DRENVEX-548554 format. One line per field, with one value per residue (C-alpha): x, y, z. Coordinates in Angstrom, 3 decimals. Example, Ala and Ser with C-alpha at 12.3 -4.5 7.8 and 13.67 -1.06 7.14 Angstrom:
% DRENVEX-548554
c1: 12.300_13.670 .
c2: -4.500_-1.060 .
c3: 7.800_7.140 .
This chain:
% DRENVEX-548554
c1: -6.000_-4.067_-1.975_0.059_0.423_3.562_6.660_9.648_13.097_15.927_18.783_20.213_19.635_21.174_24.557_26.541_23.778_23.263_19.903_16.879_13.354_9.743_7.199_3.426_2.521_1.457_5.011_5.170_1.913_3.012_6.346_4.694_2.400_5.226_7.063_3.904_3.229_6.598_5.607_2.539_2.164_1.127_-2.300_-2.715_-1.500_-4.123_-6.854_-6.434_-6.101_-9.408_-11.098_-10.026_-11.553_-14.922_-14.326_-17.339_-14.975_-12.782_-13.198_-12.842_-10.099_-8.197_-8.561_-8.338_-5.130_-3.266_-0.132_0.032_3.165_1.390_-1.747_0.493_2.443_1.971_-1.040_1.294_2.461_-1.138_-2.096_0.791_-0.218_-3.808_-2.702_-0.487_-3.380_-5.718_-3.325_-3.689_-7.402_-8.610_-6.686_-8.089_-11.570_-11.026_-11.371_-14.508_-17.712_-19.718_-22.223_-19.445_-17.202_-19.969_-19.999_-16.302_-14.257_-13.695_-11.205_-11.026_-10.216_-6.656_-5.472_-6.101_-5.410_-3.946_-3.263_0.164_0.357_2.771_2.982_1.528_-0.509_-2.043_-2.834_-4.534_-6.602_-7.587_-7.518_-10.794_-12.752_-11.372_-13.842_-11.615_-12.328_-9.483_-11.261_-9.396_-12.462_-14.314_-18.087_-20.117_-20.568_-18.664_-19.167_-18.092_-16.123_-14.036_-10.310_-7.509_-7.197_-10.935_-10.929_-8.059_-9.652_-13.030_-11.358_-9.487_-12.687_-14.690_-12.054_-11.501_-15.054_-16.668_-17.784_-21.505_-20.804_-17.740_-17.693_-17.735_-14.882_-12.806_-13.329_-12.337_-9.189_-8.239_-8.621_-6.608_-3.749_-3.813_-4.354_-1.686_0.724_-0.845_-0.724_3.053_3.439_4.103_1.851_-1.109_-1.038_-1.209_-1.959_-0.333_-2.646_-1.955_-4.482_-2.969_-1.950_-3.947_-6.922_-8.422_-5.108_-2.573_-4.185_-1.233_1.289_-0.695_-0.956_2.814_4.302_7.781_10.140_10.815_7.709_5.049_4.052_5.230_2.742_3.498_7.201_6.811_4.345_6.778_10.293_11.679_8.925_5.253_4.947_6.551_5.911_4.894_8.322_10.174_8.109_8.901_12.592_12.712_10.901_13.411_16.324_14.966_14.276_17.774_19.318_19.993_19.356_16.040_15.034_15.800_13.674_10.824_10.949_10.934_7.998_5.996_5.909_3.787_0.409_-1.543_-2.542_-2.218_1.510_1.872_0.022_2.249_5.368_4.154_3.140_6.496_8.245_6.024_7.073_10.767_11.537_8.793_8.031_11.705_13.138_13.830_10.132_8.866_11.180_9.781_6.175_6.694_7.667_4.894_1.802_-1.714_-2.708_-3.983_-5.768_-5.077_-1.345_0.340_3.878_6.783_7.614_10.058_13.317_14.358_17.957_19.797_20.066_16.271_15.770_18.374_16.855_13.401_14.514_16.011_12.865_10.676_12.673_12.216_8.508_7.839_9.663_7.824_4.471_5.238_6.236_3.274_0.847_2.174_1.735_-1.815_-2.802_-1.285_-3.138_-6.413_-5.958_-5.786_-8.931 .
c2: -3.849_-4.281_-1.206_-1.425_1.523_0.435_2.484_0.488_2.044_-0.143_2.343_0.771_-2.754_-2.411_-1.238_0.720_0.656_3.842_2.601_4.698_3.923_4.063_1.397_1.482_3.201_6.853_7.829_5.336_6.466_10.092_9.321_7.225_10.172_12.714_10.660_10.444_14.176_14.918_12.843_15.020_18.025_21.271_20.845_17.369_18.533_21.269_18.941_16.429_19.126_20.595_17.178_16.708_20.039_18.411_15.613_15.160_15.437_18.166_20.612_18.025_15.789_18.102_21.855_21.708_19.675_21.763_23.260_27.057_27.120_25.065_27.221_30.250_28.525_28.210_26.468_23.665_23.109_23.026_20.546_18.273_18.390_17.545_14.486_13.302_13.709_11.918_8.962_8.358_9.175_5.542_4.719_7.813_6.514_3.661_6.177_7.969_7.865_4.690_6.073_7.539_4.519_2.355_4.577_5.229_2.498_-0.560_-2.954_-5.488_-2.822_-2.567_-6.037_-9.223_-12.617_-15.039_-18.047_-19.364_-22.692_-23.699_-27.217_-29.298_-31.161_-27.824_-27.062_-30.439_-30.018_-26.361_-25.207_-26.763_-25.104_-21.572_-18.783_-15.869_-13.029_-13.498_-12.002_-9.253_-8.021_-5.205_-5.221_-2.607_-0.633_-0.558_-3.497_-3.683_-6.913_-5.829_-6.506_-4.048_-4.891_-4.534_-1.212_0.166_-0.894_0.545_3.777_4.094_3.462_5.954_8.699_8.178_9.317_12.704_12.504_12.315_13.137_15.277_14.268_10.600_11.186_12.709_9.626_7.349_9.425_8.804_5.068_5.101_6.987_4.667_1.286_1.556_1.972_-0.876_-3.350_-2.921_-4.112_-7.860_-8.743_-6.975_-9.672_-12.927_-14.743_-17.840_-20.806_-23.704_-26.231_-26.143_-22.482_-20.424_-22.343_-18.980_-17.406_-15.330_-12.053_-11.052_-11.702_-9.964_-13.270_-13.892_-12.188_-10.719_-9.097_-6.314_-4.531_-6.287_-8.673_-9.587_-7.330_-4.278_-4.903_-4.668_-1.791_0.319_-0.145_2.491_4.273_5.098_8.891_11.783_15.435_16.830_18.433_15.247_13.180_15.640_15.551_11.749_11.527_13.941_11.898_8.646_10.153_11.663_8.226_6.781_3.174_4.065_6.258_3.417_1.052_3.558_4.389_0.709_0.088_2.907_0.921_-1.751_-0.358_-3.618_-4.293_-8.060_-7.568_-5.541_-8.274_-11.010_-9.042_-8.583_-12.206_-13.409_-11.157_-12.419_-15.968_-15.225_-12.338_-12.313_-15.975_-16.921_-20.213_-18.266_-17.482_-20.827_-22.696_-20.737_-21.442_-25.156_-25.799_-23.715_-25.121_-23.683_-20.985_-22.406_-20.602_-17.281_-17.885_-18.103_-18.798_-16.639_-13.756_-14.448_-12.513_-11.864_-11.711_-8.568_-10.061_-10.349_-6.767_-5.336_-7.180_-5.985_-2.352_-2.702_-4.303_-1.698_1.073_-0.423_-1.086_2.459_3.822_1.491_2.422_6.133_6.061_3.850_6.048_9.077_7.350_6.268_9.752_11.413_8.984_9.951_13.586_12.496_10.382 .
c3: 10.270_7.062_7.681_10.889_13.227_15.093_14.282_13.085_12.949_11.745_11.720_14.843_13.563_10.121_11.280_8.761_6.143_4.143_2.870_3.773_2.624_3.544_2.695_2.795_6.011_5.957_5.052_2.229_0.641_0.786_-0.880_-3.596_-4.305_-4.210_-6.842_-8.945_-8.649_-10.251_-13.286_-13.938_-16.185_-14.448_-16.037_-14.566_-11.164_-11.155_-12.419_-9.614_-6.983_-8.185_-8.029_-4.423_-3.415_-4.204_-1.692_0.628_3.628_2.199_5.082_7.852_6.445_4.103_4.625_8.432_8.262_5.673_7.279_7.354_5.196_2.533_2.666_2.118_-0.644_-4.374_-5.964_-7.078_-3.502_-2.292_-4.988_-4.065_-0.396_-1.337_-3.298_-0.451_1.982_-0.411_-0.586_3.158_3.328_2.878_6.064_7.782_6.952_9.412_12.232_11.066_13.137_12.618_10.126_7.959_8.396_6.953_3.876_3.316_5.028_2.836_4.477_1.636_-0.964_0.401_-0.635_-2.566_-1.003_-3.532_-1.272_-0.393_1.457_4.168_2.704_-0.102_2.517_3.544_-0.093_-0.541_2.610_2.271_-1.350_-2.475_0.338_0.134_-0.561_-1.521_-3.889_-6.358_-9.359_-11.192_-13.063_-11.310_-10.903_-12.753_-9.537_-6.261_-3.912_-0.281_-0.743_-3.750_-3.625_-4.390_-8.084_-8.628_-6.747_-8.831_-12.104_-11.185_-10.025_-13.331_-15.277_-13.214_-13.341_-17.057_-17.825_-17.183_-13.534_-12.929_-9.292_-8.518_-4.840_-5.802_-8.262_-5.445_-3.280_-6.164_-6.676_-3.039_-3.511_-6.738_-5.068_-2.076_-3.684_-6.350_-3.457_-1.496_-4.376_-4.543_-0.932_-1.195_1.750_0.149_-2.550_-0.611_2.623_4.073_4.740_7.090_8.337_11.831_12.160_9.660_8.242_7.218_6.252_8.180_7.051_4.933_7.701_10.441_12.318_12.290_15.384_15.049_17.521_15.029_13.821_15.953_13.146_9.668_7.933_10.072_9.541_5.774_5.970_7.952_6.597_7.875_9.832_9.731_9.580_7.761_7.043_3.691_3.241_4.174_1.733_-1.071_-0.180_-0.096_-3.426_-4.983_-3.601_-4.987_-8.387_-8.494_-7.907_-11.354_-10.357_-8.733_-11.666_-14.089_-11.972_-11.950_-15.638_-16.580_-14.230_-15.812_-19.060_-17.330_-16.283_-16.082_-12.473_-12.959_-13.575_-10.370_-8.486_-9.901_-8.966_-5.395_-5.042_-6.346_-3.835_-1.033_-1.803_-2.314_0.060_2.710_3.362_3.182_4.500_7.700_8.146_6.879_9.217_12.144_11.116_10.549_14.177_15.742_17.400_17.185_19.643_22.924_25.780_24.132_23.881_20.519_19.327_20.557_18.224_15.435_15.544_11.980_10.858_9.836_6.334_6.127_7.306_4.964_2.015_2.999_3.004_-0.462_-1.827_-0.138_-1.799_-5.261_-4.768_-3.555_-6.603_-8.977_-7.438_-7.699_-11.356_-12.248_-10.339_-12.171_-15.529_-14.675_-13.519_-16.573_-18.822_-17.180_-18.198_-21.848_-21.747 .
């Protein structure tokens, strides 16, 4: 699975650090959405809340999960909770019964694999034979094998027009909320290829075992944790937006609403901050899996973890401000 489910808490590892952040687990998606919600006009907040009430699984996956204090709260609070829940719904769809999973679960929509190669020899051997969907142009209608950029662009196009099917529009809104967050996670933009270790790619770091976070992908998904409450997500969003440096990062990001730019940013970060010399050095001395046994897990340095938390914070903020700008633009179209 692209989204890890293993909790990662680094407070004890990053001694003395005051940094706190969430990445792209359930907590991360909720915080991205809470930031975006605060960029919206009251009219836009109400519009998207109303769309989500038409979701084909509204009763099962939304209404039944709404906390009592939210149900008794203001319409604005309820709308914010609905958007937070919608942002995690594409991951919830993984656990639906088989017949519904076939309809709603789309694993490839969460990422796009632009290849990275462990060595130039690996590039020479593998690149010409790769069959990856790296297109940024969406098809006219949804396809099961779309990537994250295609899904976002098709969602924006669909939601920018009067909906022919309100239930379908609600599902597209969930994917838009979720995938804008996902595309800002560096390991949702690339996969490492190696003829010996990963001839079909490392699945965005999922095939790189680590002592912290289970694997490289889960580590980045869950800086610093994988779950949060509605109230905690709102509080964290408010804290980030009140921090001048973070607000400046977010406001600058909101001026760039082209998904290809977001993808390039994530891919550059994957190459510079995820697949660092520390990680590459580990991979270059590993041998292929034999008899079910793979390489020993990599123990990452405190410097790597601290840098990852900082990057995660910025990417969550950027995703939140951009999501808010995209949603607000849709109310004007």
